[in-house]
mmCIF file of the N, C-alpha and C atoms, coordinates in Angstrom:
data_MODEL
# 
_entry.id   MODEL 
# 
loop_
_atom_site.group_PDB 
_atom_site.id 
_atom_site.type_symbol 
_atom_site.label_atom_id 
_atom_site.label_alt_id 
_atom_site.label_comp_id 
_atom_site.label_asym_id 
_atom_site.label_entity_id 
_atom_site.label_seq_id 
_atom_site.pdbx_PDB_ins_code 
_atom_site.Cartn_x 
_atom_site.Cartn_y 
_atom_site.Cartn_z 
_atom_site.occupancy 
_atom_site.B_iso_or_equiv 
_atom_site.pdbx_formal_charge 
_atom_site.auth_seq_id 
_atom_site.auth_comp_id 
_atom_site.auth_asym_id 
_atom_site.auth_atom_id 
_atom_site.pdbx_PDB_model_num 
ATOM 1   N N  . UNK A 1 1  ? -7.353  16.226  -18.781 1.00 0.00 ? 1  UNK A N  1 
ATOM 2   C CA . UNK A 1 1  ? -7.606  14.803  -18.617 1.00 0.00 ? 1  UNK A CA 1 
ATOM 3   C C  . UNK A 1 1  ? -7.461  14.452  -17.136 1.00 0.00 ? 1  UNK A C  1 
ATOM 4   N N  . UNK A 1 2  ? -8.419  13.727  -16.606 1.00 0.00 ? 2  UNK A N  1 
ATOM 5   C CA . UNK A 1 2  ? -8.404  13.352  -15.197 1.00 0.00 ? 2  UNK A CA 1 
ATOM 6   C C  . UNK A 1 2  ? -7.480  12.173  -14.944 1.00 0.00 ? 2  UNK A C  1 
ATOM 7   N N  . UNK A 1 3  ? -6.890  12.173  -13.735 1.00 0.00 ? 3  UNK A N  1 
ATOM 8   C CA . UNK A 1 3  ? -6.049  11.051  -13.340 1.00 0.00 ? 3  UNK A CA 1 
ATOM 9   C C  . UNK A 1 3  ? -6.920  9.840   -13.065 1.00 0.00 ? 3  UNK A C  1 
ATOM 10  N N  . UNK A 1 4  ? -6.419  8.655   -13.378 1.00 0.00 ? 4  UNK A N  1 
ATOM 11  C CA . UNK A 1 4  ? -7.202  7.453   -13.069 1.00 0.00 ? 4  UNK A CA 1 
ATOM 12  C C  . UNK A 1 4  ? -7.351  7.289   -11.563 1.00 0.00 ? 4  UNK A C  1 
ATOM 13  N N  . UNK A 1 5  ? -8.467  6.740   -11.153 1.00 0.00 ? 5  UNK A N  1 
ATOM 14  C CA . UNK A 1 5  ? -8.705  6.463   -9.743  1.00 0.00 ? 5  UNK A CA 1 
ATOM 15  C C  . UNK A 1 5  ? -8.481  4.969   -9.538  1.00 0.00 ? 5  UNK A C  1 
ATOM 16  N N  . UNK A 1 6  ? -7.553  4.655   -8.642  1.00 0.00 ? 6  UNK A N  1 
ATOM 17  C CA . UNK A 1 6  ? -7.225  3.259   -8.386  1.00 0.00 ? 6  UNK A CA 1 
ATOM 18  C C  . UNK A 1 6  ? -7.817  2.819   -7.054  1.00 0.00 ? 6  UNK A C  1 
ATOM 19  N N  . UNK A 1 7  ? -8.202  1.571   -6.991  1.00 0.00 ? 7  UNK A N  1 
ATOM 20  C CA . UNK A 1 7  ? -8.763  1.003   -5.766  1.00 0.00 ? 7  UNK A CA 1 
ATOM 21  C C  . UNK A 1 7  ? -7.670  0.269   -4.992  1.00 0.00 ? 7  UNK A C  1 
ATOM 22  N N  . UNK A 1 8  ? -7.981  -0.050  -3.753  1.00 0.00 ? 8  UNK A N  1 
ATOM 23  C CA . UNK A 1 8  ? -7.068  -0.834  -2.937  1.00 0.00 ? 8  UNK A CA 1 
ATOM 24  C C  . UNK A 1 8  ? -6.837  -2.200  -3.588  1.00 0.00 ? 8  UNK A C  1 
ATOM 25  N N  . UNK A 1 9  ? -7.882  -2.786  -4.114  1.00 0.00 ? 9  UNK A N  1 
ATOM 26  C CA . UNK A 1 9  ? -7.739  -4.082  -4.783  1.00 0.00 ? 9  UNK A CA 1 
ATOM 27  C C  . UNK A 1 9  ? -6.810  -3.976  -5.991  1.00 0.00 ? 9  UNK A C  1 
ATOM 28  N N  . UNK A 1 10 ? -6.928  -2.909  -6.759  1.00 0.00 ? 10 UNK A N  1 
ATOM 29  C CA . UNK A 1 10 ? -6.049  -2.768  -7.929  1.00 0.00 ? 10 UNK A CA 1 
ATOM 30  C C  . UNK A 1 10 ? -4.605  -2.515  -7.506  1.00 0.00 ? 10 UNK A C  1 
ATOM 31  N N  . UNK A 1 11 ? -4.391  -1.850  -6.358  1.00 0.00 ? 11 UNK A N  1 
ATOM 32  C CA . UNK A 1 11 ? -3.029  -1.663  -5.840  1.00 0.00 ? 11 UNK A CA 1 
ATOM 33  C C  . UNK A 1 11 ? -2.410  -3.011  -5.476  1.00 0.00 ? 11 UNK A C  1 
ATOM 34  N N  . UNK A 1 12 ? -3.155  -3.841  -4.787  1.00 0.00 ? 12 UNK A N  1 
ATOM 35  C CA . UNK A 1 12 ? -2.644  -5.163  -4.426  1.00 0.00 ? 12 UNK A CA 1 
ATOM 36  C C  . UNK A 1 12 ? -2.329  -5.975  -5.681  1.00 0.00 ? 12 UNK A C  1 
ATOM 37  N N  . UNK A 1 13 ? -3.185  -5.874  -6.677  1.00 0.00 ? 13 UNK A N  1 
ATOM 38  C CA . UNK A 1 13 ? -2.926  -6.575  -7.940  1.00 0.00 ? 13 UNK A CA 1 
ATOM 39  C C  . UNK A 1 13 ? -1.653  -6.030  -8.583  1.00 0.00 ? 13 UNK A C  1 
ATOM 40  N N  . UNK A 1 14 ? -1.483  -4.713  -8.589  1.00 0.00 ? 14 UNK A N  1 
ATOM 41  C CA . UNK A 1 14 ? -0.291  -4.076  -9.150  1.00 0.00 ? 14 UNK A CA 1 
ATOM 42  C C  . UNK A 1 14 ? 0.974   -4.534  -8.425  1.00 0.00 ? 14 UNK A C  1 
ATOM 43  N N  . UNK A 1 15 ? 0.859   -4.750  -7.119  1.00 0.00 ? 15 UNK A N  1 
ATOM 44  C CA . UNK A 1 15 ? 1.991   -5.197  -6.311  1.00 0.00 ? 15 UNK A CA 1 
ATOM 45  C C  . UNK A 1 15 ? 2.228   -6.712  -6.412  1.00 0.00 ? 15 UNK A C  1 
ATOM 46  N N  . UNK A 1 16 ? 1.348   -7.397  -7.141  1.00 0.00 ? 16 UNK A N  1 
ATOM 47  C CA . UNK A 1 16 ? 1.508   -8.840  -7.313  1.00 0.00 ? 16 UNK A CA 1 
ATOM 48  C C  . UNK A 1 16 ? 1.035   -9.635  -6.106  1.00 0.00 ? 16 UNK A C  1 
ATOM 49  N N  . UNK A 1 17 ? 0.127   -9.057  -5.348  1.00 0.00 ? 17 UNK A N  1 
ATOM 50  C CA . UNK A 1 17 ? -0.397  -9.698  -4.139  1.00 0.00 ? 17 UNK A CA 1 
ATOM 51  C C  . UNK A 1 17 ? -1.840  -10.119 -4.363  1.00 0.00 ? 17 UNK A C  1 
ATOM 52  N N  . UNK A 1 18 ? -2.320  -11.115 -3.601  1.00 0.00 ? 18 UNK A N  1 
ATOM 53  C CA . UNK A 1 18 ? -3.738  -11.478 -3.697  1.00 0.00 ? 18 UNK A CA 1 
ATOM 54  C C  . UNK A 1 18 ? -4.595  -10.238 -3.435  1.00 0.00 ? 18 UNK A C  1 
ATOM 55  N N  . UNK A 1 19 ? -5.606  -10.029 -4.271  1.00 0.00 ? 19 UNK A N  1 
ATOM 56  C CA . UNK A 1 19 ? -6.346  -8.775  -4.215  1.00 0.00 ? 19 UNK A CA 1 
ATOM 57  C C  . UNK A 1 19 ? -7.814  -8.902  -3.801  1.00 0.00 ? 19 UNK A C  1 
ATOM 58  N N  . UNK A 1 20 ? -8.173  -10.057 -3.278  1.00 0.00 ? 20 UNK A N  1 
ATOM 59  C CA . UNK A 1 20 ? -9.542  -10.190 -2.790  1.00 0.00 ? 20 UNK A CA 1 
ATOM 60  C C  . UNK A 1 20 ? -9.624  -9.567  -1.386  1.00 0.00 ? 20 UNK A C  1 
ATOM 61  N N  . UNK A 1 21 ? -10.814 -9.126  -0.971  1.00 0.00 ? 21 UNK A N  1 
ATOM 62  C CA . UNK A 1 21 ? -10.955 -8.439  0.318   1.00 0.00 ? 21 UNK A CA 1 
ATOM 63  C C  . UNK A 1 21 ? -10.431 -9.225  1.521   1.00 0.00 ? 21 UNK A C  1 
ATOM 64  N N  . UNK A 1 22 ? -10.639 -10.522 1.550   1.00 0.00 ? 22 UNK A N  1 
ATOM 65  C CA . UNK A 1 22 ? -10.169 -11.334 2.678   1.00 0.00 ? 22 UNK A CA 1 
ATOM 66  C C  . UNK A 1 22 ? -8.641  -11.331 2.732   1.00 0.00 ? 22 UNK A C  1 
ATOM 67  N N  . UNK A 1 23 ? -7.996  -11.483 1.580   1.00 0.00 ? 23 UNK A N  1 
ATOM 68  C CA . UNK A 1 23 ? -6.532  -11.474 1.530   1.00 0.00 ? 23 UNK A CA 1 
ATOM 69  C C  . UNK A 1 23 ? -5.960  -10.112 1.917   1.00 0.00 ? 23 UNK A C  1 
ATOM 70  N N  . UNK A 1 24 ? -6.619  -9.043  1.497   1.00 0.00 ? 24 UNK A N  1 
ATOM 71  C CA . UNK A 1 24 ? -6.177  -7.694  1.863   1.00 0.00 ? 24 UNK A CA 1 
ATOM 72  C C  . UNK A 1 24 ? -6.284  -7.509  3.371   1.00 0.00 ? 24 UNK A C  1 
ATOM 73  N N  . UNK A 1 25 ? -7.400  -7.890  3.939   1.00 0.00 ? 25 UNK A N  1 
ATOM 74  C CA . UNK A 1 25 ? -7.579  -7.779  5.394   1.00 0.00 ? 25 UNK A CA 1 
ATOM 75  C C  . UNK A 1 25 ? -6.527  -8.600  6.141   1.00 0.00 ? 25 UNK A C  1 
ATOM 76  N N  . UNK A 1 26 ? -6.248  -9.797  5.647   1.00 0.00 ? 26 UNK A N  1 
ATOM 77  C CA . UNK A 1 26 ? -5.246  -10.653 6.284   1.00 0.00 ? 26 UNK A CA 1 
ATOM 78  C C  . UNK A 1 26 ? -3.855  -10.013 6.195   1.00 0.00 ? 26 UNK A C  1 
ATOM 79  N N  . UNK A 1 27 ? -3.512  -9.471  5.038   1.00 0.00 ? 27 UNK A N  1 
ATOM 80  C CA . UNK A 1 27 ? -2.221  -8.808  4.852   1.00 0.00 ? 27 UNK A CA 1 
ATOM 81  C C  . UNK A 1 27 ? -2.061  -7.672  5.858   1.00 0.00 ? 27 UNK A C  1 
ATOM 82  N N  . UNK A 1 28 ? -3.081  -6.857  5.985   1.00 0.00 ? 28 UNK A N  1 
ATOM 83  C CA . UNK A 1 28 ? -3.032  -5.721  6.912   1.00 0.00 ? 28 UNK A CA 1 
ATOM 84  C C  . UNK A 1 28 ? -2.912  -6.224  8.352   1.00 0.00 ? 28 UNK A C  1 
ATOM 85  N N  . UNK A 1 29 ? -3.669  -7.236  8.698   1.00 0.00 ? 29 UNK A N  1 
ATOM 86  C CA . UNK A 1 29 ? -3.625  -7.770  10.064  1.00 0.00 ? 29 UNK A CA 1 
ATOM 87  C C  . UNK A 1 29 ? -2.248  -8.344  10.396  1.00 0.00 ? 29 UNK A C  1 
ATOM 88  N N  . UNK A 1 30 ? -1.638  -9.037  9.446   1.00 0.00 ? 30 UNK A N  1 
ATOM 89  C CA . UNK A 1 30 ? -0.339  -9.670  9.669   1.00 0.00 ? 30 UNK A CA 1 
ATOM 90  C C  . UNK A 1 30 ? 0.781   -8.631  9.757   1.00 0.00 ? 30 UNK A C  1 
ATOM 91  N N  . UNK A 1 31 ? 0.704   -7.584  8.961   1.00 0.00 ? 31 UNK A N  1 
ATOM 92  C CA . UNK A 1 31 ? 1.819   -6.641  8.838   1.00 0.00 ? 31 UNK A CA 1 
ATOM 93  C C  . UNK A 1 31 ? 1.639   -5.332  9.599   1.00 0.00 ? 31 UNK A C  1 
ATOM 94  N N  . UNK A 1 32 ? 0.617   -5.203  10.384  1.00 0.00 ? 32 UNK A N  1 
ATOM 95  C CA . UNK A 1 32 ? 0.437   -3.953  11.116  1.00 0.00 ? 32 UNK A CA 1 
ATOM 96  C C  . UNK A 1 32 ? 0.508   -4.214  12.616  1.00 0.00 ? 32 UNK A C  1 
ATOM 97  N N  . UNK A 1 33 ? 0.781   -3.219  13.383  1.00 0.00 ? 33 UNK A N  1 
ATOM 98  C CA . UNK A 1 33 ? 1.023   -1.836  12.956  1.00 0.00 ? 33 UNK A CA 1 
ATOM 99  C C  . UNK A 1 33 ? 2.484   -1.604  12.589  1.00 0.00 ? 33 UNK A C  1 
ATOM 100 N N  . UNK A 1 34 ? 2.702   -0.723  11.624  1.00 0.00 ? 34 UNK A N  1 
ATOM 101 C CA . UNK A 1 34 ? 4.059   -0.310  11.286  1.00 0.00 ? 34 UNK A CA 1 
ATOM 102 C C  . UNK A 1 34 ? 4.549   0.678   12.339  1.00 0.00 ? 34 UNK A C  1 
ATOM 103 N N  . UNK A 1 35 ? 5.843   0.664   12.593  1.00 0.00 ? 35 UNK A N  1 
ATOM 104 C CA . UNK A 1 35 ? 6.425   1.630   13.523  1.00 0.00 ? 35 UNK A CA 1 
ATOM 105 C C  . UNK A 1 35 ? 6.265   3.030   12.947  1.00 0.00 ? 35 UNK A C  1 
ATOM 106 N N  . UNK A 1 36 ? 6.064   3.999   13.829  1.00 0.00 ? 36 UNK A N  1 
ATOM 107 C CA . UNK A 1 36 ? 5.807   5.380   13.413  1.00 0.00 ? 36 UNK A CA 1 
ATOM 108 C C  . UNK A 1 36 ? 6.942   5.959   12.572  1.00 0.00 ? 36 UNK A C  1 
ATOM 109 N N  . UNK A 1 37 ? 8.179   5.576   12.861  1.00 0.00 ? 37 UNK A N  1 
ATOM 110 C CA . UNK A 1 37 ? 9.318   6.154   12.147  1.00 0.00 ? 37 UNK A CA 1 
ATOM 111 C C  . UNK A 1 37 ? 9.713   5.368   10.893  1.00 0.00 ? 37 UNK A C  1 
ATOM 112 N N  . UNK A 1 38 ? 8.954   4.356   10.541  1.00 0.00 ? 38 UNK A N  1 
ATOM 113 C CA . UNK A 1 38 ? 9.254   3.522   9.379   1.00 0.00 ? 38 UNK A CA 1 
ATOM 114 C C  . UNK A 1 38 ? 8.440   3.988   8.176   1.00 0.00 ? 38 UNK A C  1 
ATOM 115 N N  . UNK A 1 39 ? 9.144   4.293   7.090   1.00 0.00 ? 39 UNK A N  1 
ATOM 116 C CA . UNK A 1 39 ? 8.456   4.629   5.844   1.00 0.00 ? 39 UNK A CA 1 
ATOM 117 C C  . UNK A 1 39 ? 7.795   3.370   5.290   1.00 0.00 ? 39 UNK A C  1 
ATOM 118 N N  . UNK A 1 40 ? 6.641   3.516   4.689   1.00 0.00 ? 40 UNK A N  1 
ATOM 119 C CA . UNK A 1 40 ? 5.913   2.367   4.145   1.00 0.00 ? 40 UNK A CA 1 
ATOM 120 C C  . UNK A 1 40 ? 6.807   1.516   3.239   1.00 0.00 ? 40 UNK A C  1 
ATOM 121 N N  . UNK A 1 41 ? 7.527   2.147   2.331   1.00 0.00 ? 41 UNK A N  1 
ATOM 122 C CA . UNK A 1 41 ? 8.332   1.412   1.363   1.00 0.00 ? 41 UNK A CA 1 
ATOM 123 C C  . UNK A 1 41 ? 9.550   0.727   1.992   1.00 0.00 ? 41 UNK A C  1 
ATOM 124 N N  . UNK A 1 42 ? 9.877   1.076   3.228   1.00 0.00 ? 42 UNK A N  1 
ATOM 125 C CA . UNK A 1 42 ? 11.026  0.465   3.902   1.00 0.00 ? 42 UNK A CA 1 
ATOM 126 C C  . UNK A 1 42 ? 10.650  -0.755  4.744   1.00 0.00 ? 42 UNK A C  1 
ATOM 127 N N  . UNK A 1 43 ? 9.383   -1.105  4.763   1.00 0.00 ? 43 UNK A N  1 
ATOM 128 C CA . UNK A 1 43 ? 8.947   -2.267  5.545   1.00 0.00 ? 43 UNK A CA 1 
ATOM 129 C C  . UNK A 1 43 ? 9.595   -3.532  4.988   1.00 0.00 ? 43 UNK A C  1 
ATOM 130 N N  . UNK A 1 44 ? 9.923   -4.447  5.880   1.00 0.00 ? 44 UNK A N  1 
ATOM 131 C CA . UNK A 1 44 ? 10.672  -5.657  5.524   1.00 0.00 ? 44 UNK A CA 1 
ATOM 132 C C  . UNK A 1 44 ? 9.932   -6.591  4.566   1.00 0.00 ? 44 UNK A C  1 
ATOM 133 N N  . UNK A 1 45 ? 8.627   -6.512  4.509   1.00 0.00 ? 45 UNK A N  1 
ATOM 134 C CA . UNK A 1 45 ? 7.856   -7.503  3.771   1.00 0.00 ? 45 UNK A CA 1 
ATOM 135 C C  . UNK A 1 45 ? 7.711   -7.221  2.274   1.00 0.00 ? 45 UNK A C  1 
ATOM 136 N N  . UNK A 1 46 ? 8.195   -6.072  1.800   1.00 0.00 ? 46 UNK A N  1 
ATOM 137 C CA . UNK A 1 46 ? 8.105   -5.767  0.378   1.00 0.00 ? 46 UNK A CA 1 
ATOM 138 C C  . UNK A 1 46 ? 9.303   -6.336  -0.374  1.00 0.00 ? 46 UNK A C  1 
ATOM 139 N N  . UNK A 1 47 ? 9.090   -6.698  -1.624  1.00 0.00 ? 47 UNK A N  1 
ATOM 140 C CA . UNK A 1 47 ? 10.211  -7.053  -2.501  1.00 0.00 ? 47 UNK A CA 1 
ATOM 141 C C  . UNK A 1 47 ? 10.863  -5.751  -2.966  1.00 0.00 ? 47 UNK A C  1 
ATOM 142 N N  . UNK A 1 48 ? 12.024  -5.851  -3.570  1.00 0.00 ? 48 UNK A N  1 
ATOM 143 C CA . UNK A 1 48 ? 12.705  -4.653  -4.069  1.00 0.00 ? 48 UNK A CA 1 
ATOM 144 C C  . UNK A 1 48 ? 11.853  -3.909  -5.093  1.00 0.00 ? 48 UNK A C  1 
ATOM 145 N N  . UNK A 1 49 ? 11.202  -4.631  -5.974  1.00 0.00 ? 49 UNK A N  1 
ATOM 146 C CA . UNK A 1 49 ? 10.384  -3.965  -6.995  1.00 0.00 ? 49 UNK A CA 1 
ATOM 147 C C  . UNK A 1 49 ? 9.137   -3.317  -6.372  1.00 0.00 ? 49 UNK A C  1 
ATOM 148 N N  . UNK A 1 50 ? 8.549   -3.943  -5.367  1.00 0.00 ? 50 UNK A N  1 
ATOM 149 C CA . UNK A 1 50 ? 7.415   -3.337  -4.673  1.00 0.00 ? 50 UNK A CA 1 
ATOM 150 C C  . UNK A 1 50 ? 7.847   -2.062  -3.959  1.00 0.00 ? 50 UNK A C  1 
ATOM 151 N N  . UNK A 1 51 ? 9.009   -2.115  -3.295  1.00 0.00 ? 51 UNK A N  1 
ATOM 152 C CA . UNK A 1 51 ? 9.543   -0.929  -2.607  1.00 0.00 ? 51 UNK A CA 1 
ATOM 153 C C  . UNK A 1 51 ? 9.736   0.216   -3.589  1.00 0.00 ? 51 UNK A C  1 
ATOM 154 N N  . UNK A 1 52 ? 10.341  -0.084  -4.728  1.00 0.00 ? 52 UNK A N  1 
ATOM 155 C CA . UNK A 1 52 ? 10.603  0.943   -5.736  1.00 0.00 ? 52 UNK A CA 1 
ATOM 156 C C  . UNK A 1 52 ? 9.294   1.557   -6.236  1.00 0.00 ? 52 UNK A C  1 
ATOM 157 N N  . UNK A 1 53 ? 8.310   0.718   -6.496  1.00 0.00 ? 53 UNK A N  1 
ATOM 158 C CA . UNK A 1 53 ? 7.015   1.211   -6.962  1.00 0.00 ? 53 UNK A CA 1 
ATOM 159 C C  . UNK A 1 53 ? 6.376   2.126   -5.918  1.00 0.00 ? 53 UNK A C  1 
ATOM 160 N N  . UNK A 1 54 ? 6.330   1.699   -4.678  1.00 0.00 ? 54 UNK A N  1 
ATOM 161 C CA . UNK A 1 54 ? 5.703   2.495   -3.614  1.00 0.00 ? 54 UNK A CA 1 
ATOM 162 C C  . UNK A 1 54 ? 6.411   3.831   -3.440  1.00 0.00 ? 54 UNK A C  1 
ATOM 163 N N  . UNK A 1 55 ? 7.735   3.821   -3.426  1.00 0.00 ? 55 UNK A N  1 
ATOM 164 C CA . UNK A 1 55 ? 8.501   5.071   -3.287  1.00 0.00 ? 55 UNK A CA 1 
ATOM 165 C C  . UNK A 1 55 ? 8.213   6.023   -4.444  1.00 0.00 ? 55 UNK A C  1 
ATOM 166 N N  . UNK A 1 56 ? 8.263   5.495   -5.639  1.00 0.00 ? 56 UNK A N  1 
ATOM 167 C CA . UNK A 1 56 ? 8.062   6.316   -6.833  1.00 0.00 ? 56 UNK A CA 1 
ATOM 168 C C  . UNK A 1 56 ? 6.684   6.967   -6.839  1.00 0.00 ? 56 UNK A C  1 
ATOM 169 N N  . UNK A 1 57 ? 5.689   6.210   -6.506  1.00 0.00 ? 57 UNK A N  1 
ATOM 170 C CA . UNK A 1 57 ? 4.327   6.740   -6.538  1.00 0.00 ? 57 UNK A CA 1 
ATOM 171 C C  . UNK A 1 57 ? 4.135   7.864   -5.525  1.00 0.00 ? 57 UNK A C  1 
ATOM 172 N N  . UNK A 1 58 ? 4.721   7.728   -4.348  1.00 0.00 ? 58 UNK A N  1 
ATOM 173 C CA . UNK A 1 58 ? 4.586   8.758   -3.321  1.00 0.00 ? 58 UNK A CA 1 
ATOM 174 C C  . UNK A 1 58 ? 5.427   9.982   -3.667  1.00 0.00 ? 58 UNK A C  1 
ATOM 175 N N  . UNK A 1 59 ? 6.685   9.766   -4.032  1.00 0.00 ? 59 UNK A N  1 
ATOM 176 C CA . UNK A 1 59 ? 7.586   10.887  -4.328  1.00 0.00 ? 59 UNK A CA 1 
ATOM 177 C C  . UNK A 1 59 ? 7.052   11.730  -5.483  1.00 0.00 ? 59 UNK A C  1 
ATOM 178 N N  . UNK A 1 60 ? 6.547   11.066  -6.503  1.00 0.00 ? 60 UNK A N  1 
ATOM 179 C CA . UNK A 1 60 ? 6.061   11.780  -7.682  1.00 0.00 ? 60 UNK A CA 1 
ATOM 180 C C  . UNK A 1 60 ? 4.589   12.191  -7.572  1.00 0.00 ? 60 UNK A C  1 
ATOM 181 N N  . UNK A 1 61 ? 3.971   11.871  -6.428  1.00 0.00 ? 61 UNK A N  1 
ATOM 182 C CA . UNK A 1 61 ? 2.539   12.133  -6.250  1.00 0.00 ? 61 UNK A CA 1 
ATOM 183 C C  . UNK A 1 61 ? 1.775   11.651  -7.484  1.00 0.00 ? 61 UNK A C  1 
ATOM 184 N N  . UNK A 1 62 ? 2.094   10.450  -7.900  1.00 0.00 ? 62 UNK A N  1 
ATOM 185 C CA . UNK A 1 62 ? 1.572   9.866   -9.133  1.00 0.00 ? 62 UNK A CA 1 
ATOM 186 C C  . UNK A 1 62 ? 0.156   9.304   -8.941  1.00 0.00 ? 62 UNK A C  1 
ATOM 187 N N  . UNK A 1 63 ? -0.324  8.660   -9.998  1.00 0.00 ? 63 UNK A N  1 
ATOM 188 C CA . UNK A 1 63 ? -1.697  8.142   -10.024 1.00 0.00 ? 63 UNK A CA 1 
ATOM 189 C C  . UNK A 1 63 ? -2.048  7.255   -8.834  1.00 0.00 ? 63 UNK A C  1 
ATOM 190 N N  . UNK A 1 64 ? -1.091  6.478   -8.382  1.00 0.00 ? 64 UNK A N  1 
ATOM 191 C CA . UNK A 1 64 ? -1.348  5.516   -7.325  1.00 0.00 ? 64 UNK A CA 1 
ATOM 192 C C  . UNK A 1 64 ? -1.177  6.110   -5.925  1.00 0.00 ? 64 UNK A C  1 
ATOM 193 N N  . UNK A 1 65 ? -0.701  7.340   -5.804  1.00 0.00 ? 65 UNK A N  1 
ATOM 194 C CA . UNK A 1 65 ? -0.328  7.916   -4.504  1.00 0.00 ? 65 UNK A CA 1 
ATOM 195 C C  . UNK A 1 65 ? -1.464  7.883   -3.484  1.00 0.00 ? 65 UNK A C  1 
ATOM 196 N N  . UNK A 1 66 ? -2.661  8.196   -3.909  1.00 0.00 ? 66 UNK A N  1 
ATOM 197 C CA . UNK A 1 66 ? -3.786  8.245   -2.976  1.00 0.00 ? 66 UNK A CA 1 
ATOM 198 C C  . UNK A 1 66 ? -4.062  6.877   -2.350  1.00 0.00 ? 66 UNK A C  1 
ATOM 199 N N  . UNK A 1 67 ? -4.070  5.841   -3.151  1.00 0.00 ? 67 UNK A N  1 
ATOM 200 C CA . UNK A 1 67 ? -4.352  4.505   -2.619  1.00 0.00 ? 67 UNK A CA 1 
ATOM 201 C C  . UNK A 1 67 ? -3.146  3.948   -1.858  1.00 0.00 ? 67 UNK A C  1 
ATOM 202 N N  . UNK A 1 68 ? -1.931  4.351   -2.224  1.00 0.00 ? 68 UNK A N  1 
ATOM 203 C CA . UNK A 1 68 ? -0.748  3.974   -1.444  1.00 0.00 ? 68 UNK A CA 1 
ATOM 204 C C  . UNK A 1 68 ? -0.853  4.618   -0.059  1.00 0.00 ? 68 UNK A C  1 
ATOM 205 N N  . UNK A 1 69 ? -1.295  5.867   -0.004  1.00 0.00 ? 69 UNK A N  1 
ATOM 206 C CA . UNK A 1 69 ? -1.520  6.533   1.287   1.00 0.00 ? 69 UNK A CA 1 
ATOM 207 C C  . UNK A 1 69 ? -2.579  5.799   2.111   1.00 0.00 ? 69 UNK A C  1 
ATOM 208 N N  . UNK A 1 70 ? -3.620  5.339   1.444   1.00 0.00 ? 70 UNK A N  1 
ATOM 209 C CA . UNK A 1 70 ? -4.669  4.593   2.138   1.00 0.00 ? 70 UNK A CA 1 
ATOM 210 C C  . UNK A 1 70 ? -4.097  3.314   2.766   1.00 0.00 ? 70 UNK A C  1 
ATOM 211 N N  . UNK A 1 71 ? -3.286  2.599   2.017   1.00 0.00 ? 71 UNK A N  1 
ATOM 212 C CA . UNK A 1 71 ? -2.651  1.391   2.542   1.00 0.00 ? 71 UNK A CA 1 
ATOM 213 C C  . UNK A 1 71 ? -1.728  1.741   3.710   1.00 0.00 ? 71 UNK A C  1 
ATOM 214 N N  . UNK A 1 72 ? -0.982  2.802   3.577   1.00 0.00 ? 72 UNK A N  1 
ATOM 215 C CA . UNK A 1 72 ? -0.098  3.253   4.644   1.00 0.00 ? 72 UNK A CA 1 
ATOM 216 C C  . UNK A 1 72 ? -0.896  3.484   5.936   1.00 0.00 ? 72 UNK A C  1 
ATOM 217 N N  . UNK A 1 73 ? -2.003  4.174   5.828   1.00 0.00 ? 73 UNK A N  1 
ATOM 218 C CA . UNK A 1 73 ? -2.853  4.420   6.997   1.00 0.00 ? 73 UNK A CA 1 
ATOM 219 C C  . UNK A 1 73 ? -3.400  3.123   7.586   1.00 0.00 ? 73 UNK A C  1 
ATOM 220 N N  . UNK A 1 74 ? -3.807  2.224   6.731   1.00 0.00 ? 74 UNK A N  1 
ATOM 221 C CA . UNK A 1 74 ? -4.331  0.941   7.199   1.00 0.00 ? 74 UNK A CA 1 
ATOM 222 C C  . UNK A 1 74 ? -3.262  0.180   7.987   1.00 0.00 ? 74 UNK A C  1 
ATOM 223 N N  . UNK A 1 75 ? -2.033  0.186   7.478   1.00 0.00 ? 75 UNK A N  1 
ATOM 224 C CA . UNK A 1 75 ? -0.956  -0.552  8.132   1.00 0.00 ? 75 UNK A CA 1 
ATOM 225 C C  . UNK A 1 75 ? -0.486  0.126   9.418   1.00 0.00 ? 75 UNK A C  1 
ATOM 226 N N  . UNK A 1 76 ? -0.915  1.339   9.634   1.00 0.00 ? 76 UNK A N  1 
ATOM 227 C CA . UNK A 1 76 ? -0.587  2.062   10.862  1.00 0.00 ? 76 UNK A CA 1 
ATOM 228 C C  . UNK A 1 76 ? -1.761  2.078   11.849  1.00 0.00 ? 76 UNK A C  1 
ATOM 229 N N  . UNK A 1 77 ? -2.817  1.380   11.483  1.00 0.00 ? 77 UNK A N  1 
ATOM 230 C CA . UNK A 1 77 ? -3.982  1.283   12.349  1.00 0.00 ? 77 UNK A CA 1 
ATOM 231 C C  . UNK A 1 77 ? -4.987  2.394   12.159  1.00 0.00 ? 77 UNK A C  1 
ATOM 232 N N  . UNK A 1 78 ? -4.861  3.149   11.058  1.00 0.00 ? 78 UNK A N  1 
ATOM 233 C CA . UNK A 1 78 ? -5.762  4.269   10.805  1.00 0.00 ? 78 UNK A CA 1 
ATOM 234 C C  . UNK A 1 78 ? -7.104  3.862   10.262  1.00 0.00 ? 78 UNK A C  1 
ATOM 235 N N  . UNK A 1 79 ? -7.245  2.610   9.891   1.00 0.00 ? 79 UNK A N  1 
ATOM 236 C CA . UNK A 1 79 ? -8.527  2.124   9.359   1.00 0.00 ? 79 UNK A CA 1 
ATOM 237 C C  . UNK A 1 79 ? -8.694  0.690   9.809   1.00 0.00 ? 79 UNK A C  1 
ATOM 238 N N  . UNK A 1 80 ? -9.788  0.395   10.416  1.00 0.00 ? 80 UNK A N  1 
ATOM 239 C CA . UNK A 1 80 ? -10.030 -0.952  10.908  1.00 0.00 ? 80 UNK A CA 1 
ATOM 240 C C  . UNK A 1 80 ? -10.168 -1.947  9.794   1.00 0.00 ? 80 UNK A C  1 
ATOM 241 N N  . UNK A 1 81 ? -9.795  -3.180  10.090  1.00 0.00 ? 81 UNK A N  1 
ATOM 242 C CA . UNK A 1 81 ? -9.939  -4.253  9.097   1.00 0.00 ? 81 UNK A CA 1 
ATOM 243 C C  . UNK A 1 81 ? -10.892 -5.306  9.597   1.00 0.00 ? 81 UNK A C  1 
# 
């Protein structure tokens, strides 16, 4: 059975954030760039439950890991908005 493929919009929805493209671009613009030594889940702007979700998905290389990595790159300036 194949793992589900999640989109950036579905990640934002999962995190309880506005998930339209304009809101995603604004979020990235406001919160980037992250410092190189800062883990994504340790950023100040996440709630405790968002932090836990992000950590779990990366540590377990779970279904959401790929799109969490994409967001991480975006917040570090790896993808233009």
